[in-house]
N, C-alpha and C positions, 0 to 999 in steps of 0.2 A: 440950614435952619432946623430941619427935622432931626438931623444927627445930634445937634447941640441940645435940642429939647429932650430927646430920648436919653442922652447922657445925663442931663440934669435930673431927670426923673429916676433913672435906674442906678446912676452912679458908675456906670460902666461905659467904656468906649465901644464903638461898633465892632472892632476886631475882637475884643474880649467877649462880647455877646455872641458873636458867631461861633467862637470856639466852645462856648457852653451850650450851644443849641444842640438839639438831637437830630440834626439834618444828616443826610447821607454824606459819605466822604466826598463824592463828586460835587454835591451842592455846596458843601463847606468850602472846598477849594475855590470854586467859582465865585462864591460870595466874598471870600477873602481877596481874590484877585480883583474883583470889581471895586471893593472898598479901597484897595491900594491905588487903583487907577484914578479913582475920583477924589483922592486925597489932595489937599492943598500943599502937602509936604513933598518937596522934590525928591527927598530920599525914599519916601514911601512909593512914589510913582516909579522910581528906578527899580524897585523890587519886583514890580509887575512887568517890567519891560526887559530886564536884564537876562542874558543867557549864561552869565558866569557869576551869579550872585554868591557872595560869601554868606552862606545861610546862617551859620553860627553868629557871625558878626551882625548880620541884619536883624536877627531875633533879639540880640542884646540891645541894639540901637532902638528898635521899636518899643521894647519894654521900657527903656529910659524915656523915650519921647512921649509915651502914653502913661507914664507913671504906674506901671504894672509891676508889682513885686513878685518875682518868680517863686518865692517861698509861699506866698498867699495863693498864687494861681499857677501851680505846676503844669496843669493841663494846657494852659495857654502856650507855653514854650514848646511842648510836644506837638501840639496841633499846628502851630504856626510854622515850625520847622518842616514838618511833613508837607504842608501846603506850598511853602516857598520852594522846596525841592522839586515838586511837581510842576510848578509854574515855570521855574528856571529851565527844567528839562524840556518842556513844551517849546519855550523860546529857542532853546538850542537846536531843536529839530528844524525849526523854521530857518534859523541861520545856516545850518549845514545844507539843507535842501536848496536854499537860494544860492549858496556858494557854488554848489555842484551844478546848478542850472546855468549859472553864468559862465562856466568853463566851456569855451567853444571847442567843438571837436576839431582836431588838427591832424591832417594826414602826415605832418612832419613830426608828430609826437609818437614815439615808439609804443608807449603805454596805451595810447588811444587806439592805435592800429592793432595792438594785441587784444584789446577788449573786443574790437570789431570781429576779429578772427574767431575769438571765443564765442561770440554771439552766433556766428554762422554754424559752428560745430555743435553748439547746444541744441539748435533747432534743425539740425541735419544729421543726427545720429553719428557725429564725429566724422562726417564726410569731409574730405579735404577741400578747402576753398579753392575753386578752379583758378580764380584770378582776383586781384584786388578790385578791379572794375569790370563789370559785365552784367548782362541781363539776368544772370542767376540770382541776383539780389531781389528781383521781383518775386521770387518763389517764397520769400518770407515777408513779403509785403512792403518793400521799399518802392519808391516811385520810379526810379531810373537805374542807371548803371552804377552810380556812385552813391551809396547810402549816407556819406558824410554830409551831403547837402540837406538831408531830411532832419538832421539833429539841430538845425539852427535855432529854432524857438526854445527848445528845452535843454540844449547843450548836453553835457555828459550825463546829466540826471536821466534823460530819456533813454540813453544807452544802458546805464547802470540798472534801471528798473526792468528793462526787457531781459537783461541777463539774470537779475535776481529772480524773476518769475520762473525762468527755466531751471535755475539751480535749486530753488527752494521747493518748487512744485512742478517737476518735469512732466508728470502725467497730464496735469490740467493745462499747462502751457502748450504742450503739443496738441491737446484736444482743441484748444482755441485756434491754434494755427490750422488744424485740419478743418475746423468749421469755416475758417476764412476762405478756404478753397471751394466752398459750396458753389455749384454752377449757377444757382439762382440768387442766393442770399449771401454770396461771398463779399469780403471786404479786404482791404490792404492791412494785413496783420500788424506790421511794424508801425505804419503810419497811424493806425488807430491806437496802438499801444502808446505812442508818443503823445497823442491827443489826450489819452487818459492820464498821462503824467501831468499835462497842463491842467486838467480838471482837478486832480488831486492837489497840485501846488496852490491853485487858486483857493480851494477849500481850506487848505492848511493855513495860508496867509490870513484868511478871514477867521481863523481859529474855530472852524466848524468841527474840528476833531477833538476839541478840548474836553468835552464830556467823556469821550472814550478814553483819552489818555489819562484823565484824572481818576478814572475808575480802576486803573491797573492796581494790582496788588503791590507791585514794585513801584517805588516812588520816582524812578528815573527811566522812563521809556526813552528809546533812542531812534536813530534814523532807520534802523532795521524794522522797527514797528511801523514806521511810515511806509516803508516798502511793502510790508504785508498788507496794509490798507490798499495800496495800489493794486496788488494782485487780486484782492477781493473786488475792487471797483472794475478792473479790466475784465476779469472773468464774468462778473455780473453783467457788464455791458454786452458781452457776446451772447449771453443767454437772452437778454432783453431784446437785442437786435433780431434774433431769430423768432422770438415770440411776436414781434411787431410785423414780421413778414413784409419788409419794405419792397416796393416795386423795383427800386434800383438804388445804387449807391448815392444817387442824387438826394435821397431822403435822409442822408446821414445827419445833416444839421438838425432836422426836425426830431429825429429819434434821439439824438444826443441831448437835446433840450428836455425832452420828456424823461429821459433817464436821469438827468441832473435834478429835475424836479422830484423824482422818486427818491433819489439819494438824500436830498435836502429834507424831505418829509421824514425819512428814517432818522436823520440826524436830529430832528426836532423832538423825536420820541424819547422816552426814558429807557435806560438800560439797553441802548442800541449797541450791538456787538459788530464791529466792522471786520468780521472774519467769516469766510465761507465755511461750510461744513467740512470740506477737505482740509482746512487749515486748523481745525480744532481737534483732530485725532491725535 
């Protein structure tokens, strides 16, 4: 009812009003996304949920549906196109992350085994893997002799993100591994890393990273940008863990919840940058 009344008074539909507002880029995209989701039009709702939106076609359809003449409102076309690209890219990250998460690690898959060997070498200065199964895996924080069992919850995504951390930021990844060996405040590095993947995926699916993604200069962030957030979250947790000085690993659940609350508070703030200082150089 409010939308109809406002349109009657101003002569403009909500989407057109948003594009003419002086709001920040991130606010504009989020408002357009919200408007599309709340629309009674199935086609408009699809624009908010699709990961493979034909942006040019969608802009044209919306202009026709809303009776917006591109000649009279050229800014609408530009603004809507940019917003749809960002929304679609965000949806695509969710799709790709979930696809990767659902791939179960298989010892019969040569590519999976190759990634596991790569993980070992990255965190062990290229030291040759002694054997596929053995206690040496506990050195980098797996629970037992065979790390394959620890990837069950997060699938290949958990493995990929541990690898990404070491490849993209080797110094910081090895620093966190070293911290995990602390005699008093140590923790299982890989297990915690996989747990941080779960935290990031949950936040991603709740669209908690949308403000950050929508603030990018480039209109199409990708899965690599999500992996960078993971590195920030994992590295941040390690520092938070030590600052908390837990009595034992049994406090992990409590510390994790406190850290998640801190992350959510940051996500609620404006202009939050989900990158650590070492990622911004």
